[in-house]
C-alpha positions in Angstrom: 0.0 0.0 0.0 0.9 3.6 0.1 3.8 4.4 2.4 2.4 7.9 3.2 -0.2 10.1 1.6 -2.0 8.0 -1.1 -1.0 9.0 -4.6 1.8 11.2 -3.3 4.1 8.6 -1.7 5.8 5.4 -2.7 3.5 2.4 -3.2 4.9 -0.7 -1.5 3.8 -3.7 -3.6 2.1 -6.5 -1.7 0.2 -9.7 -2.2 -2.2 -11.7 0.0 -2.6 -15.4 0.1 -6.0 -17.1 0.6 -6.5 -20.8 1.0 -9.1 -22.4 -1.4 -10.3 -25.9 -1.8 -8.1 -28.9 -1.1 -7.7 -32.0 1.1 -5.8 -33.1 4.1 -5.4 -36.6 5.5 -5.9 -35.4 9.0 -7.8 -32.6 10.8 -7.0 -29.0 11.3 -5.8 -30.0 14.8 -3.2 -32.4 13.4 -0.9 -30.2 11.2 1.5 -33.1 10.9 -0.5 -34.6 8.1 -0.2 -34.3 4.3 -2.0 -31.3 2.8 -2.9 -30.7 -0.8 -4.4 -27.2 -1.3 -5.2 -24.6 -3.9 -4.3 -21.1 -2.9 -5.2 -17.8 -4.4 -2.6 -15.1 -4.5 -3.8 -11.5 -5.0 -1.2 -9.0 -6.1 -1.9 -5.3 -5.7 -0.2 -2.4 -7.4 -0.7 1.3 -8.1 -0.9 1.0 -11.9 -1.8 -1.7 -14.4 1.7 -2.1 -15.6 3.3 -2.2 -12.1 0.7 -4.7 -11.0 1.3 -7.1 -13.9 5.1 -6.7 -13.4 4.8 -7.5 -9.6 2.6 -10.4 -10.5 5.1 -11.9 -12.9 7.9 -11.4 -10.3 5.8 -13.3 -7.8 5.1 -16.2 -10.1 8.8 -16.4 -11.1 9.9 -16.4 -7.4 7.4 -19.1 -6.3 7.3 -21.5 -9.2 10.0 -24.1 -9.4 11.0 -23.6 -5.8 10.7 -25.8 -2.8 9.5 -24.1 0.4 10.8 -25.6 3.6 10.1 -24.8 7.2 11.6 -26.5 10.3 8.8 -29.1 10.4 7.4 -29.3 6.8 8.5 -29.6 3.2 6.5 -28.3 0.3 6.7 -29.7 -3.2 7.2 -27.2 -5.9 4.1 -25.0 -6.1 2.3 -25.4 -9.4 0.8 -22.4 -11.3 -2.7 -23.4 -12.2 -4.5 -20.3 -13.5 -5.0 -16.6 -13.6 -8.4 -16.0 -11.9 -9.9 -13.3 -14.1 -8.4 -10.2 -15.6 -6.6 -7.2 -14.1 -9.2 -5.5 -11.8 -9.4 -1.9 -10.8 -10.4 -1.1 -7.2 -12.2 2.3 -7.2 -13.2 2.0 -3.5 -9.9 3.6 -2.5 -8.5 6.8 -3.8 -6.4 6.8 -5.8 -7.5 3.6 -7.4 -5.3 0.5 -7.1 -5.1 -2.5 -9.4 -5.1 -6.2 -8.6 -4.7 -9.6 -10.3 -5.4 -13.0 -8.8 -3.5 -16.2 -9.5 -4.3 -19.8 -8.4 -1.5 -22.2 -7.3 -1.5 -25.8 -6.2 0.5 -26.5 -3.1 1.3 -29.9 -1.6 3.1 -30.2 1.8 4.1 -33.0 4.1 5.8 -33.3 7.5 9.5 -33.7 7.7 10.3 -37.1 9.2 11.7 -36.7 12.7 14.5 -39.1 13.8 
């Protein structure tokens, strides 16, 4: 978002991640189970060009990479689809632009010795 006065300051690019459909082989209370989910990533920018550029940078950074935490490993995220076209949000002033992408993510616990 804007780092100061909207439209007069630097826009700090950002994205938000939202879980969509998927499956687990356990419950929410047992995070040590395998998970296969679809996620939506929404990228927001100050102009159409900047938003599409940020969006491509995000895709390039995420795809083909393995994400590892101390207790889990994630297979390479798979880019599935762009969810709609570039949208303009006129509910804020000045307007911002956003694009949504759908990824598939599979994660499993790291085996403990």
